[in-house]
DSSP file (Angstrom, degrees, kcal/mol; ACC not computed):
  #  RESIDUE AA STRUCTURE BP1 BP2  ACC     N-H-->O    O-->H-N    N-H-->O    O-->H-N    TCO  KAPPA ALPHA  PHI   PSI    X-CA   Y-CA   Z-CA
    1    1 A M              0   0    0      0, 0.0     2,-0.5     0, 0.0     0, 0.0   0.000 360.0 360.0 360.0 139.4  311.1  138.8   34.9
    2    2 A T        -     0   0    0      2,-0.0     2,-0.3     0, 0.0     0, 0.0  -0.842 360.0-132.6-103.5 131.9  309.1  138.0   31.9
    3    3 A D        -     0   0    0     -2,-0.5     2,-0.5     4,-0.0     7,-0.0  -0.642  17.6-154.4 -81.3 138.9  305.4  139.0   31.6
    4    4 A V    >   -     0   0    0     -2,-0.3     3,-2.1     0, 0.0     2,-0.2  -0.965  19.8-120.1-116.8 125.6  303.1  136.2   30.4
    5    5 A L  T 3  S+     0   0    0     -2,-0.5     9,-0.1     1,-0.3     3,-0.1  -0.440 100.7  12.0 -62.9 126.6  299.9  137.1   28.6
    6    6 A G  T 3  S+     0   0    0      6,-0.5    -1,-0.3     1,-0.2     8,-0.2   0.490  98.2 136.0  84.6   2.5  297.0  135.7   30.6
    7    7 A G  S X  S-     0   0    0     -3,-2.1     3,-1.1     1,-0.1    -1,-0.2  -0.218  71.8-104.1 -76.6 173.5  299.2  134.9   33.6
    8    8 A S  T 3  S+     0   0    0      1,-0.2    -1,-0.1    -3,-0.1    -3,-0.1   0.582 112.6  68.9 -76.3  -7.8  298.3  135.5   37.1
    9    9 A D  T 3  S+     0   0    0     -5,-0.2     2,-0.3     3,-0.1    -1,-0.2   0.312  96.2  55.8 -96.5  11.7  300.5  138.5   37.3
   10   10 A D  S <  S-     0   0    0     -3,-1.1    -5,-0.0     2,-0.2     0, 0.0  -0.837  80.8-119.0-132.7 174.6  298.6  140.8   34.9
   11   11 A D  S    S+     0   0    0     -2,-0.3     2,-0.5     2,-0.0    -3,-0.1   0.414  86.9  88.4 -92.3   1.3  295.1  142.1   34.6
   12   12 A E        -     0   0    0     -5,-0.1    -6,-0.5     4,-0.0     2,-0.3  -0.864  55.2-167.8-106.5 131.8  294.4  140.5   31.3
   13   13 A S    >>  -     0   0    0     -2,-0.5     3,-2.0    -8,-0.1     4,-0.6  -0.867  43.6 -83.7-109.8 151.9  293.1  137.0   30.9
   14   14 A A  T 34 S+     0   0    0     -2,-0.3    -1,-0.0     1,-0.3    -8,-0.0  -0.283 114.6  12.1 -54.9 128.0  293.1  135.2   27.5
   15   15 A G  T 34 S+     0   0    0      1,-0.0    -1,-0.3     7,-0.0     6,-0.1   0.114  99.6  98.3  94.4 -21.7  290.1  136.2   25.5
   16   16 A E  T <4 S+     0   0    0     -3,-2.0    -2,-0.1     1,-0.2    -4,-0.0   0.957 103.8  12.7 -66.4 -50.6  289.0  139.2   27.6
   17   17 A N  S  < S+     0   0    0     -4,-0.6    -1,-0.2     1,-0.1    -3,-0.1   0.195 117.8  78.3-110.4  14.3  290.6  141.9   25.5
   18   18 A H    >   -     0   0    0     -5,-0.2     3,-2.1     1,-0.1    -1,-0.1  -0.835  53.2-175.4-127.2  92.7  291.5  139.8   22.5
   19   19 A P  T 3  S+     0   0    0      0, 0.0    -1,-0.1     0, 0.0    -3,-0.0   0.690  80.3  71.0 -63.3 -16.4  288.4  139.2   20.3
   20   20 A E  T 3  S+     0   0    0     -3,-0.1     2,-0.5     2,-0.0    -2,-0.0   0.635  75.3  98.8 -75.7 -10.7  290.5  136.9   18.0
   21   21 A V    <   -     0   0    0     -3,-2.1     2,-0.4    -6,-0.1    -3,-0.1  -0.659  56.3-175.6 -78.4 124.2  290.5  134.3   20.8
   22   22 A R        -     0   0    0     -2,-0.5     2,-0.4     0, 0.0    -2,-0.0  -0.928  18.6-135.8-121.2 144.8  287.8  131.7   20.1
   23   23 A Y        -     0   0    0     -2,-0.4     3,-0.0     1,-0.1    -8,-0.0  -0.786  11.6-136.3 -99.3 144.6  286.8  128.8   22.3
   24   24 A L  S    S+     0   0    0     -2,-0.4     2,-0.4     1,-0.1    -1,-0.1   0.849  89.1  35.0 -68.7 -34.7  286.3  125.4   20.8
   25   25 A H  S    S-     0   0    0     -3,-0.0    -1,-0.1     3,-0.0     2,-0.1  -0.967  81.0-127.1-125.7 135.6  283.1  124.6   22.7
   26   26 A S        -     0   0    0     -2,-0.4    -2,-0.0     1,-0.1     0, 0.0  -0.420  42.8 -90.1 -74.4 157.1  280.4  127.0   23.8
   27   27 A K        -     0   0    0     -2,-0.1    -1,-0.1     1,-0.1     3,-0.1  -0.506  47.8-118.1 -67.4 126.7  279.4  127.1   27.4
   28   28 A P        -     0   0    0      0, 0.0    -1,-0.1     0, 0.0     2,-0.0  -0.356  31.7-104.2 -67.1 146.6  276.6  124.6   27.9
   29   29 A P        -     0   0    0      0, 0.0     3,-0.1     0, 0.0    -3,-0.0  -0.343  41.8 -95.7 -67.4 152.1  273.3  126.0   29.1
   30   30 A A        -     0   0    0      1,-0.1     3,-0.0    -3,-0.1     2,-0.0  -0.439  49.6-100.2 -64.8 139.7  272.4  125.4   32.7
   31   31 A P        -     0   0    0      0, 0.0     2,-0.4     0, 0.0    -1,-0.1  -0.352  36.3-114.6 -64.4 141.9  270.2  122.4   33.2
   32   32 A K        -     0   0    0     -3,-0.1     2,-0.4     1,-0.0     3,-0.0  -0.630  25.9-133.9 -78.3 129.9  266.5  123.2   33.6
   33   33 A I        -     0   0    0     -2,-0.4     2,-0.2     1,-0.1    -1,-0.0  -0.721  24.0-115.6 -86.1 130.2  265.2  122.2   37.0
   34   34 A Y        -     0   0    0     -2,-0.4     2,-0.6     1,-0.1    -1,-0.1  -0.444  26.0-152.7 -68.5 132.9  261.9  120.3   36.8
   35   35 A G    >   -     0   0    0     -2,-0.2     3,-2.1    -3,-0.0     4,-0.4  -0.930  17.2-123.6-110.7 115.6  259.0  122.2   38.4
   36   36 A Y  T 3  S+     0   0    0     -2,-0.6    77,-0.1     1,-0.3    76,-0.0  -0.273  94.6   4.4 -53.7 137.9  256.2  120.2   39.8
   37   37 A N  T 3> S+     0   0    0      1,-0.1     4,-1.8    74,-0.1    -1,-0.3   0.505  93.4 125.7  66.8   6.5  252.8  121.1   38.4
   38   38 A E  T <4 S+     0   0    0     -3,-2.1     4,-0.2     2,-0.2    -2,-0.1   0.950  83.8  21.0 -62.5 -51.3  254.5  123.6   36.0
   39   39 A L  T >4 S+     0   0    0     -4,-0.4     3,-1.5     2,-0.2     4,-0.3   0.878 121.9  57.5 -85.7 -40.3  253.1  122.2   32.7
   40   40 A L  G >4 S+     0   0    0      1,-0.3     3,-2.0     2,-0.2     4,-0.2   0.866  98.3  62.5 -58.3 -36.9  250.0  120.4   34.2
   41   41 A S  G >< S+     0   0    0     -4,-1.8     3,-1.5     1,-0.3    -1,-0.3   0.681  84.5  76.4 -66.2 -16.6  248.8  123.6   35.8
   42   42 A R  G <  S+     0   0    0     -3,-1.5    -1,-0.3     1,-0.3    -2,-0.2   0.678  81.8  70.3 -66.5 -14.6  248.4  125.1   32.3
   43   43 A L  G X   +     0   0    0     -3,-2.0     3,-2.5    -4,-0.3    64,-0.4   0.675  69.2 113.9 -74.8 -16.7  245.3  123.0   32.0
   44   44 A V  T <  S+     0   0    0     -3,-1.5    64,-0.2     1,-0.3     3,-0.1  -0.366  83.1  20.9 -59.8 127.7  243.4  125.2   34.5
   45   45 A G  T 3  S+     0   0    0     62,-2.5    -1,-0.3     1,-0.4     2,-0.1   0.106  98.8 115.2  97.2 -20.4  240.6  127.0   32.6
   46   46 A Y    <   -     0   0    0     -3,-2.5    61,-3.0    18,-0.1    -1,-0.4  -0.459  61.6-132.1 -75.2 155.5  240.6  124.4   29.8
   47   47 A H  E     -AB  63 106A   0     16,-3.3    16,-2.4    59,-0.3     2,-0.5  -0.852  24.3-106.3-105.7 145.1  237.5  122.3   29.3
   48   48 A L  E     -A   62   0A   0     57,-2.3    56,-3.4    54,-0.4    14,-0.3  -0.607  39.5-179.7 -68.5 120.3  237.6  118.5   28.9
   49   49 A Q  E     -     0   0A   0     12,-3.1     2,-0.3    -2,-0.5    13,-0.2   0.855  55.6  -7.4 -92.6 -42.3  236.8  118.1   25.2
   50   50 A S  E     -A   61   0A   0     11,-1.5    11,-2.1     2,-0.0     2,-0.4  -0.992  45.6-146.1-155.8 158.7  236.9  114.3   24.7
   51   51 A V  E     -A   60   0A   0     -2,-0.3     2,-0.5     9,-0.2     9,-0.2  -0.995  22.2-171.5-126.8 121.4  237.7  111.0   26.3
   52   52 A Q  E     -A   59   0A   0      7,-2.7     7,-2.6    -2,-0.4     2,-0.4  -0.965   8.2-153.7-120.6 129.0  239.1  108.3   24.0
   53   53 A F  E     +A   58   0A   0     -2,-0.5     5,-0.2     5,-0.2    -2,-0.0  -0.847  15.1 177.2-102.3 133.6  239.6  104.7   25.1
   54   54 A F        -     0   0    0      3,-2.6     3,-0.4    -2,-0.4    -2,-0.0  -0.828  46.2 -96.0-125.4 166.0  242.2  102.5   23.4
   55   55 A P  S    S+     0   0    0      0, 0.0     3,-0.1     0, 0.0    -1,-0.0   0.837 119.9  17.2 -55.2 -35.6  243.1   98.9   24.2
   56   56 A R  S    S+     0   0    0      1,-0.1     2,-0.3    21,-0.0    81,-0.1   0.368 130.4  13.1-121.4   5.8  246.1   99.8   26.5
   57   57 A Y        -     0   0    0     -3,-0.4    -3,-2.6    20,-0.1     2,-0.3  -0.969  59.8-131.7-163.1 173.7  245.5  103.5   27.3
   58   58 A L  E     -AC  53  75A   0     17,-1.9    17,-3.1    -2,-0.3     2,-0.4  -0.966  13.5-145.5-135.5 157.2  243.1  106.4   27.3
   59   59 A Q  E     -AC  52  74A   0     -7,-2.6    -7,-2.7    -2,-0.3     2,-0.5  -0.980   3.3-161.8-126.1 134.9  243.4  110.0   26.2
   60   60 A L  E     -AC  51  73A   0     13,-2.6    13,-3.0    -2,-0.4     2,-0.4  -0.970  14.7-162.1-111.3 119.9  241.8  113.1   27.7
   61   61 A A  E     -AC  50  72A   0    -11,-2.1   -12,-3.1    -2,-0.5   -11,-1.5  -0.831   4.5-160.8-105.2 143.3  241.8  116.0   25.2
   62   62 A F  E     -A   48   0A   0      9,-2.6     2,-0.3    -2,-0.4   -14,-0.2  -0.881   6.9-172.8-123.4 151.7  241.3  119.6   26.4
   63   63 A E  E     -A   47   0A   0    -16,-2.4   -16,-3.3    -2,-0.3     2,-0.3  -0.960   4.8-167.2-140.9 159.9  240.2  122.8   24.7
   64   64 A S  B >   -F   67   0B   0      3,-0.5     3,-0.5     5,-0.4   -18,-0.1  -0.989  24.9-142.3-148.2 138.2  239.9  126.5   25.5
   65   65 A A  T 3  S+     0   0    0     -2,-0.3    -1,-0.1     1,-0.2   -19,-0.1   0.770 107.3  50.9 -67.3 -24.8  238.2  129.4   23.8
   66   66 A E  T 3  S+     0   0    0     -3,-0.1    -1,-0.2     1,-0.1   -20,-0.0   0.606 108.5  54.4 -89.1 -13.5  241.2  131.6   24.9
   67   67 A A  B <   -F   64   0B   0     -3,-0.5    -3,-0.5     2,-0.1    -1,-0.1  -0.958  66.8-146.1-127.5 141.6  244.0  129.3   23.6
   68   68 A P  S    S+     0   0    0      0, 0.0     2,-0.1     0, 0.0    -1,-0.1   0.597  73.2  87.7 -80.7  -9.7  244.6  127.8   20.2
   69   69 A D        -     0   0    0      1,-0.0    -5,-0.4    -6,-0.0    -2,-0.1  -0.456  61.3-150.9 -92.6 164.4  246.1  124.6   21.4
   70   70 A T        -     0   0    0     76,-0.9    -7,-0.2    -2,-0.1    75,-0.1  -0.738  20.7-158.9-130.4  81.3  244.4  121.3   22.3
   71   71 A P        -     0   0    0      0, 0.0    -9,-2.6     0, 0.0     2,-0.4  -0.259   4.2-152.9 -65.2 150.7  246.6  119.6   24.9
   72   72 A V  E     -CD  61 145A   0     73,-2.4    73,-2.4   -11,-0.2     2,-0.6  -0.988   8.7-154.9-128.4 131.2  246.2  115.8   25.4
   73   73 A L  E     -CD  60 144A   0    -13,-3.0   -13,-2.6    -2,-0.4     2,-0.6  -0.935  13.4-162.6-103.5 114.9  246.8  113.7   28.5
   74   74 A T  E     -CD  59 143A   0     69,-3.1    69,-2.2    -2,-0.6     2,-0.6  -0.878   3.6-163.2 -98.6 122.8  247.6  110.2   27.5
   75   75 A C  E     +CD  58 142A   0    -17,-3.1   -17,-1.9    -2,-0.6    67,-0.2  -0.919  18.6 178.0-111.5 111.9  247.3  107.8   30.5
   76   76 A E  S    S+     0   0    0     65,-2.2     2,-0.5    -2,-0.6    66,-0.2   0.603  83.6  53.7 -85.7 -12.7  248.9  104.4   30.1
   77   77 A V  S    S-     0   0    0     64,-1.2    -1,-0.1   -19,-0.1    59,-0.1  -0.995 103.7-116.2-115.1 123.4  247.8  103.6   33.6
   78   78 A L        -     0   0    0     -2,-0.5    12,-0.2    57,-0.2    -2,-0.1  -0.369  31.8-129.2 -66.0 131.4  244.0  104.2   33.9
   79   79 A P        -     0   0    0      0, 0.0     2,-0.4     0, 0.0    50,-0.2  -0.257  11.9-118.8 -76.3 164.7  243.2  107.0   36.3
   80   80 A V  E     -G  128   0C   0     48,-2.8    48,-3.1     9,-0.1     2,-0.7  -0.830  19.7-139.1 -97.8 141.3  240.7  106.9   39.1
   81   81 A V  E     -GH 127  88C   0      7,-2.6     7,-2.5    -2,-0.4     2,-0.7  -0.916  12.7-153.0-103.8 115.1  237.7  109.3   39.0
   82   82 A D  E     +GH 126  87C   0     44,-3.1    44,-1.8    -2,-0.7    -2,-0.0  -0.788  24.1 171.7 -89.9 117.4  237.1  110.7   42.5
   83   83 A T  E >   - H   0  86C   0      3,-1.3     3,-2.0    -2,-0.7    42,-0.2  -0.727  50.6-100.6-119.1 167.8  233.4  111.7   42.7
   84   84 A P  T 3  S+     0   0    0      0, 0.0    41,-0.1     0, 0.0    -1,-0.0   0.793 125.2  54.7 -58.3 -26.0  231.2  112.9   45.6
   85   85 A G  T 3  S-     0   0    0      1,-0.3    -3,-0.0     3,-0.0     0, 0.0   0.429 126.3 -87.1 -86.6   0.9  229.9  109.3   45.8
   86   86 A G  E <   -H   83   0C   0     -3,-2.0    -3,-1.3     2,-0.0    -1,-0.3  -0.510  63.9 -36.9 117.5 172.6  233.4  107.8   46.1
   87   87 A P  E     -H   82   0C   0      0, 0.0     2,-0.5     0, 0.0    -5,-0.2  -0.413  47.3-154.8 -71.7 143.4  236.2  106.7   43.8
   88   88 A V  E     -H   81   0C   0     -7,-2.5    -7,-2.6    -2,-0.1     2,-0.2  -0.981  13.7-166.5-119.6 120.3  235.4  105.0   40.5
   89   89 A T    >   -     0   0    0     -2,-0.5     3,-1.8    -9,-0.2     6,-0.1  -0.563  37.1-103.8-102.8 168.2  238.1  102.7   39.1
   90   90 A S  T 3  S+     0   0    0      1,-0.3     6,-0.1    -2,-0.2     5,-0.1   0.650 118.3  62.2 -65.1 -14.9  238.4  101.2   35.7
   91   91 A R  T 3  S+     0   0    0      2,-0.1    -1,-0.3     4,-0.1    -3,-0.0   0.495  90.5  86.4 -88.1  -4.4  237.3   97.8   37.1
   92   92 A Q  S X  S-     0   0    0     -3,-1.8     3,-1.4     1,-0.1     2,-0.1  -0.716  87.0-105.3-100.1 147.1  233.9   99.2   38.1
   93   93 A P  T 3  S+     0   0    0      0, 0.0    -4,-0.1     0, 0.0    -2,-0.1  -0.421 106.9  31.3 -62.0 142.2  230.7   99.4   36.0
   94   94 A G  T 3> S+     0   0    0     -2,-0.1     4,-2.5    -4,-0.1     5,-0.2   0.449  78.4 124.7  89.9   0.4  230.1  102.9   34.9
   95   95 A Y  H <> S+     0   0    0     -3,-1.4     4,-2.2     1,-0.2     5,-0.2   0.946  76.3  45.1 -58.1 -51.0  233.7  103.9   34.7
   96   96 A A  H  > S+     0   0    0      1,-0.2     4,-2.8     2,-0.2    -1,-0.2   0.907 114.1  49.5 -61.6 -42.2  233.6  105.1   31.1
   97   97 A D  H  > S+     0   0    0      2,-0.2     4,-1.8     1,-0.2    -1,-0.2   0.877 108.4  53.9 -64.7 -36.8  230.3  107.0   31.7
   98   98 A T  H  < S+     0   0    0     -4,-2.5     4,-0.4     2,-0.2    -2,-0.2   0.922 112.0  44.1 -63.9 -43.8  231.8  108.7   34.8
   99   99 A L  H >< S+     0   0    0     -4,-2.2     3,-1.7     1,-0.2     4,-0.2   0.935 112.9  51.2 -64.9 -45.8  234.7  109.9   32.7
  100  100 A R  H >< S+     0   0    0     -4,-2.8     3,-1.7     1,-0.3    -1,-0.2   0.796  97.4  68.1 -63.7 -27.3  232.5  111.0   29.8
  101  101 A S  T 3< S+     0   0    0     -4,-1.8    -1,-0.3     1,-0.3    -2,-0.2   0.693  92.4  62.1 -65.7 -15.8  230.3  112.9   32.2
  102  102 A L  T X  S+     0   0    0     -3,-1.7     3,-2.4    -4,-0.4   -54,-0.4   0.572  73.8 119.6 -85.2  -9.6  233.2  115.3   32.7
  103  103 A I  T <  S+     0   0    0     -3,-1.7   -54,-0.2     1,-0.3   -53,-0.0  -0.358  80.5  19.9 -59.3 130.6  233.2  116.4   29.0
  104  104 A G  T 3  S+     0   0    0    -56,-3.4    -1,-0.3     1,-0.3   -55,-0.1   0.194  96.1 124.2  93.1 -14.7  232.6  120.1   28.8
  105  105 A E    <   -     0   0    0     -3,-2.4   -57,-2.3   -57,-0.2    -1,-0.3  -0.555  60.9-122.2 -79.3 140.9  233.6  120.7   32.4
  106  106 A P  B     -B   47   0A   0      0, 0.0     2,-0.5     0, 0.0    17,-0.5  -0.554  20.2-115.6 -82.1 148.2  236.4  123.2   33.1
  107  107 A V        +     0   0    0    -61,-3.0   -62,-2.5   -64,-0.4    15,-0.2  -0.714  32.7 178.8 -77.8 125.2  239.6  122.2   35.0
  108  108 A V        -     0   0    0     13,-2.9     2,-0.3    -2,-0.5    14,-0.2   0.655  62.6   0.0-103.5 -20.4  239.6  124.2   38.2
  109  109 A E  E     -I  121   0C   0     12,-1.3    12,-3.3   -66,-0.1    -1,-0.3  -0.976  55.3-155.7-163.5 151.4  242.9  123.0   39.7
  110  110 A T  E     -I  120   0C   0     -2,-0.3     2,-0.4    10,-0.2    10,-0.2  -0.976   8.6-163.3-130.7 150.5  245.8  120.6   39.1
  111  111 A V  E     +I  119   0C   0      8,-2.6     8,-2.0    -2,-0.3     2,-0.4  -0.997  15.5 165.4-135.4 129.6  248.1  118.9   41.5
  112  112 A E  E     +I  118   0C   0     -2,-0.4     2,-0.3     6,-0.2     6,-0.2  -0.928  21.0 157.5-139.7 116.0  251.4  117.2   40.9
  113  113 A A  E >>  -I  117   0C   0      4,-1.2     3,-2.4    -2,-0.4     4,-0.9  -0.963  49.0 -76.8-142.4 155.8  253.5  116.6   44.0
  114  114 A S  T 34 S-     0   0    0     -2,-0.3    46,-0.1     1,-0.3    48,-0.1  -0.266 115.9  -4.3 -53.1 127.5  256.3  114.3   45.1
  115  115 A R  T 34 S+     0   0    0      1,-0.1    -1,-0.3    -3,-0.0    47,-0.1   0.494 118.6  87.9  67.1   5.6  255.0  110.8   45.8
  116  116 A E  T <4 S-     0   0    0     -3,-2.4    -2,-0.2     1,-0.3     2,-0.1   0.558  76.4-148.9-110.1 -11.4  251.4  111.9   45.1
  117  117 A G  E  <  -I  113   0C   0     44,-1.8    -4,-1.2    -4,-0.9     2,-0.3  -0.472  40.9 -40.3  77.2-150.0  251.0  111.4   41.4
  118  118 A L  E     -IJ 112 129C   0     11,-2.3    11,-2.5    -6,-0.2     2,-0.3  -0.871  47.7-175.1-120.0 148.9  248.8  113.7   39.3
  119  119 A R  E     -IJ 111 128C   0     -8,-2.0    -8,-2.6    -2,-0.3     2,-0.6  -0.956   8.3-167.6-147.2 125.5  245.3  115.1   39.9
  120  120 A I  E     -IJ 110 127C   0      7,-2.6     7,-2.8    -2,-0.3     2,-0.4  -0.965  20.6-153.8-113.1 117.0  243.1  117.1   37.6
  121  121 A C  E     -IJ 109 126C   0    -12,-3.3   -13,-2.9    -2,-0.6   -12,-1.3  -0.773  15.4-179.2-102.2 133.5  240.2  118.7   39.4
  122  122 A F        -     0   0    0      3,-3.4   -15,-0.1    -2,-0.4     3,-0.0  -0.603  49.1 -89.1-111.6 177.6  236.9  119.7   38.0
  123  123 A A  S    S+     0   0    0    -17,-0.5   -16,-0.1    -2,-0.2     3,-0.1   0.905 122.1  15.0 -58.9 -44.3  234.0  121.3   40.0
  124  124 A Q  S    S+     0   0    0      1,-0.1     2,-0.3   -22,-0.0    -1,-0.2   0.368 130.5  23.0-115.4   3.6  232.4  118.0   41.1
  125  125 A A        -     0   0    0    -42,-0.2    -3,-3.4   -41,-0.1     2,-0.3  -0.962  58.5-143.7-158.5 170.5  235.1  115.4   40.4
  126  126 A A  E     -GJ  82 121C   0    -44,-1.8   -44,-3.1    -2,-0.3     2,-0.6  -0.995  12.6-138.0-144.0 146.9  238.8  114.8   40.0
  127  127 A V  E     -GJ  81 120C   0     -7,-2.8    -7,-2.6    -2,-0.3     2,-0.5  -0.935  27.5-167.8-105.4 121.3  240.9  112.5   37.8
  128  128 A T  E     -GJ  80 119C   0    -48,-3.1   -48,-2.8    -2,-0.6     2,-0.6  -0.934  16.0-166.7-118.7 130.4  243.8  111.0   39.7
  129  129 A V  E     + J   0 118C   0    -11,-2.5   -11,-2.3    -2,-0.5   -51,-0.1  -0.928  37.5 131.0-113.9 104.2  246.8  109.1   38.3
  130  130 A R        -     0   0    0     -2,-0.6   -13,-0.0   -13,-0.2    -1,-0.0  -0.540  36.6-170.5-151.2  76.5  248.6  107.4   41.2
  131  131 A P        -     0   0    0      0, 0.0     2,-0.2     0, 0.0    -2,-0.0  -0.214  18.4-128.5 -75.2 159.2  249.2  103.8   40.2
  132  132 A S    >>  -     0   0    0      1,-0.1     3,-0.9    33,-0.0     4,-0.5  -0.517  37.1-100.8 -89.5 169.8  250.4  100.9   42.3
  133  133 A V  G >4 S+     0   0    0      1,-0.2     3,-1.2    -2,-0.2    -1,-0.1   0.892 123.7  57.8 -58.9 -39.8  253.3   98.8   41.1
  134  134 A A  G 34 S+     0   0    0      1,-0.2    -1,-0.2     3,-0.0     0, 0.0   0.747 101.5  56.2 -64.3 -24.1  250.9   96.1   40.0
  135  135 A E  G <4 S+     0   0    0     -3,-0.9    -1,-0.2   -58,-0.0    -2,-0.2   0.586  78.6 113.8 -85.6 -10.4  249.1   98.6   37.7
  136  136 A L    <<  +     0   0    0     -3,-1.2     5,-0.1    -4,-0.5   -59,-0.1  -0.389  37.3 177.4 -66.0 137.1  252.2   99.6   35.7
  137  137 A R        -     0   0    0      3,-0.3    -1,-0.1     1,-0.2     4,-0.1   0.508  59.9 -25.2-116.6 -11.1  252.0   98.5   32.1
  138  138 A G  S    S-     0   0    0      2,-0.1    -1,-0.2     0, 0.0   -62,-0.0  -0.925  87.8 -55.8-176.9-163.8  255.2   99.9   30.6
  139  139 A P  S    S+     0   0    0      0, 0.0     2,-0.4     0, 0.0    -3,-0.0   0.582 112.0  60.6 -78.6  -8.8  257.9  102.5   31.0
  140  140 A V        -     0   0    0     16,-0.2    -3,-0.3     1,-0.1    16,-0.2  -0.961  50.5-176.1-122.8 136.8  255.5  105.5   30.9
  141  141 A I  S    S-     0   0    0     14,-3.1   -65,-2.2    -2,-0.4   -64,-1.2   0.867  73.5 -20.9 -90.4 -49.6  252.6  106.3   33.3
  142  142 A A  E     -DE  75 155A   0     13,-1.2    13,-3.1   -67,-0.2    -1,-0.4  -0.981  53.7-154.1-156.7 161.2  251.2  109.3   31.5
  143  143 A M  E     -DE  74 154A   0    -69,-2.2   -69,-3.1    -2,-0.3     2,-0.5  -0.990   4.1-157.0-144.5 134.2  252.2  112.0   29.0
  144  144 A L  E     +DE  73 153A   0      9,-2.6     9,-2.2    -2,-0.3     2,-0.2  -0.957  36.9 138.9-111.0 124.0  250.9  115.6   28.5
  145  145 A S  E     +D   72   0A   0    -73,-2.4   -73,-2.4    -2,-0.5     7,-0.1  -0.777  22.4  78.6-147.3-173.4  251.5  116.9   25.0
  146  146 A D        +     0   0    0      1,-0.3   -76,-0.9   -75,-0.2     2,-0.3   0.709  50.1 150.0  72.8  27.0  250.1  118.9   22.1
  147  147 A F    >   -     0   0    0      4,-1.0     3,-2.1   -78,-0.1    -1,-0.3  -0.673  55.9-121.1 -78.4 145.5  250.6  122.4   23.4
  148  148 A N  T 3  S+     0   0    0     -2,-0.3    -1,-0.1     1,-0.3    -2,-0.0   0.776 111.8  58.5 -60.6 -27.0  251.2  124.8   20.5
  149  149 A D  T 3  S-     0   0    0      2,-0.1    -1,-0.3     1,-0.0    -2,-0.0   0.424 118.2-110.8 -84.1   4.2  254.6  125.8   21.9
  150  150 A G    <   +     0   0    0     -3,-2.1    -2,-0.1     1,-0.3    -4,-0.1   0.444  64.7 153.0  84.9  -0.3  255.8  122.2   21.8
  151  151 A S        +     0   0    0     -6,-0.1    -4,-1.0    -5,-0.0     2,-0.3  -0.367  11.4 155.1 -64.5 139.5  255.8  121.7   25.5
  152  152 A S        -     0   0    0     -7,-0.1     2,-0.3    -6,-0.1    -7,-0.2  -0.977  22.3-162.6-157.3 161.7  255.3  118.2   26.7
  153  153 A V  E     -E  144   0A   0     -9,-2.2    -9,-2.6    -2,-0.3     2,-0.4  -0.991   4.9-156.0-149.5 143.3  256.1  116.0   29.7
  154  154 A S  E     -E  143   0A   0     -2,-0.3     2,-0.5   -11,-0.2   -11,-0.2  -0.958  10.1-148.7-118.4 140.4  256.2  112.3   30.4
  155  155 A W  E     -E  142   0A   0    -13,-3.1   -14,-3.1    -2,-0.4   -13,-1.2  -0.933  20.0-178.4-109.9 131.4  255.9  110.8   33.8
  156  156 A R    >   -     0   0    0     -2,-0.5     3,-2.3   -16,-0.2     6,-0.2  -0.865  39.3 -81.8-125.9 157.2  257.7  107.5   34.5
  157  157 A P  T 3  S+     0   0    0      0, 0.0     6,-0.2     0, 0.0     3,-0.1  -0.380 119.8  16.7 -57.4 131.8  257.9  105.1   37.5
  158  158 A G  T 3  S+     0   0    0      4,-2.3     5,-0.2     1,-0.3     3,-0.1   0.254 109.7 103.9  87.4 -12.3  260.5  106.5   39.9
  159  159 A G  S X  S-     0   0    0     -3,-2.3     3,-2.1     1,-0.2    -1,-0.3  -0.101  84.2 -33.8 -89.8-168.7  260.4  110.0   38.3
  160  160 A S  T 3  S+     0   0    0      1,-0.3    -1,-0.2     2,-0.2    -4,-0.2  -0.175 131.5   3.6 -51.5 133.4  258.8  113.2   39.4
  161  161 A A  T 3  S+     0   0    0     -3,-0.1   -44,-1.8     1,-0.1    -1,-0.3   0.187 128.9  64.9  73.8 -13.5  255.5  112.7   41.3
  162  162 A F    X   +     0   0    0     -3,-2.1    -4,-2.3    -6,-0.2     3,-1.9  -0.078  54.9 128.1-127.3  33.8  256.0  108.9   41.1
  163  163 A E  G >   +     0   0    0      1,-0.3     3,-2.0    -5,-0.2    -1,-0.1   0.807  65.4  70.0 -59.4 -30.6  259.1  108.5   43.2
  164  164 A Y  G 3  S+     0   0    0      1,-0.3    -1,-0.3    -3,-0.1    -2,-0.1   0.643  94.8  55.8 -65.0 -13.2  257.4  105.8   45.3
  165  165 A L  G <         0   0    0     -3,-1.9    -1,-0.3    -6,-0.2    -2,-0.2   0.363 360.0 360.0 -97.4   4.0  257.5  103.5   42.3
  166  166 A G    <         0   0    0     -3,-2.0    -1,-0.2    -4,-0.1    -2,-0.1   0.451 360.0 360.0 -87.0 360.0  261.3  103.7   41.9
């Protein structure tokens, strides 16, 4: 009987005890599993720094005395502002003023959940992004970016938190 290196009849497999054995392709990294609210929750403790309106979207910028970055939430679907007096939508008078009234307020909680969209909570109000199909304007609903470590996330119809639009 002939012994075969790496065969099933020995204790040696190719490459285990032979450093000269090289593989053509490295083992691919395991795919990262998306975690709801993982990046959005980093906004807790940040203060709303500015609200900028553009023709087709708006941006909410955040700042923190404890962190050097200035994350930005770009909303291509205009959010609803939930206040003690009821929800304020972009179609109502006072919408811009309601959003601007949150400048300087700290984020106390964030919510991102399956089929629920996004919610950034302040002490007396919350900004909610949960569009209907009719409100969609393009392939992106919102994007959170500008963390110093390069972290960012985009939310799309049918994707995480917006499965109901798929």
